[in-house]
N, C-alpha and C positions, 0 to 999 in steps of 0.2 A: 504494500500500500504506500502511496505517496503521502507523506505527512507534511502538510503545508505549514510554513512558519517554523519548522524545526530543522536546525542545522544537522547535516549528515553525521558530523562528529558526535553530536549528542545522541543520535540514534545508535551509532556504533558503540558508544560508551555504555548506554543503558542496556543494550542487547548483550554486551559482554558481561556486565554485572549480573544480568538475569540468568546467564548460564550457570553460575555458581550460587546465586542468591536471588531467586525470583521474588521473594517477599521484599527484600531490600530494594530491588529494582522498581517494584511497584510504588515505593515511597519516593524514590528519586524522580520517577516520571511525573509526579504531581507538581514538581517545581518548574519554574520558568528560568531557563539559563539566560544570564545577562548577555549582552552583546559580546560575542567572542572575537577577540582580536588575534591576529595571526601569531604574534610573538608574546602573548601574555602567559605568565606562569600560573596565574590564579584563575580558576574557572569558578565563577560565582553562579550559584543556583539559588533563586529567590522563592521563598515560601510565604504563604499568607496564613497558613495554619500551623499551630504549635506541634502537633504530633508528627507529621511528616518532616518538619524542620528538625526536631529532636532526633528522629531516626536517621536523617541525613548527616547530622553531626556525628553520631556514633559510627555510621558507615564510612565517613570520610577518611578514617585512619585504618580501615581494614585492608589487609594486603591485596585482596582480590580487587577492591575498588581502586586502590592506589595504582595497581598494575593496569586496570582498565582505563583509568584517567590518563596515564602516561601513553598507553597505546593509542587512544583516540585523539588526545590533544598535544602530545609531544613530551619529550624528556623534561623533567622538572615540574610538570604540571601538577597542581594540587587542587582539590575540590574545596570550595569555601561556601558552605550553606549560609544563607542570610534570611532572617525573619523580617518581613516588611509589611507595611500597611498600604503601600503604593499599589494601585491597580496594575495588573500585568499589561505589558505592551504587546504581547503576543500570547498565543495559547501554550499551555504546558504540553509536553509530549503526550500525556494521557488524554487531554482534551482533543488534541489534534488527531490522535489515533481513533478516538470515539467518533469524531466528525468524519474521518475517512471511512470508517466501517459503516456509519449511517448512510453516507453518500453511495458507497458500493452497494448496500442493500437496496437503496432507492433505485439505482440503475438496474439492478437485477430484477426487481419487481416490474419496472417499466418495460424491460425487455420481454419478460414473461407475458405481461398483459398485451403487448403488441404482437405476439406470435399468432399467426392465423389459426393454428390448431387450437390454441387456448381460447381465442375469441369465438371460434365455432362451438367448442364445448360449452362455453358460458351461455351461448345463444340456445343451443339444443336443450341443455339441462336447466336452463334458467337459474344458473348458479352464480356464485361470486367467489372470488379468490380471497381466501382467508390468510394464507401465508405462502411465502416463496422462500425456499431454502436451497442453497447450492448443493450439488451432489459432490461429495468428497470421497476420496479413495476408501475410507472406512465405512461409507454409507452409500453403497451402490444400490440402484433400484432393483 
């Protein structure tokens, strides 16, 4: 999924953390990463809620998070969680992911509704579409 407003390095960082600590990654993706400069050693992540902020503070010094930060942002990079009241200037990774999933679902539903066979079935059976779910490898028809 394309995550609008999220730097690819942030995605790489959080995905790397999620490999070893999915719960920790879920806290980190609630933050909004401050403008990332090419040569900055400090990677600021802003939170508006206390619980994910505190979790991010604990995570910032964990070896897997430090390693993921260095891998994504460069040698010497450190994570710096910040608690703020300021409104975010862009969506968090979590919000961007939810928006992308919602958009993908809407596109899937529109595609299904526009299919001639589906339109004919609705007409014949005087039915309505209640849900559209993608077929995944673990859920074949």
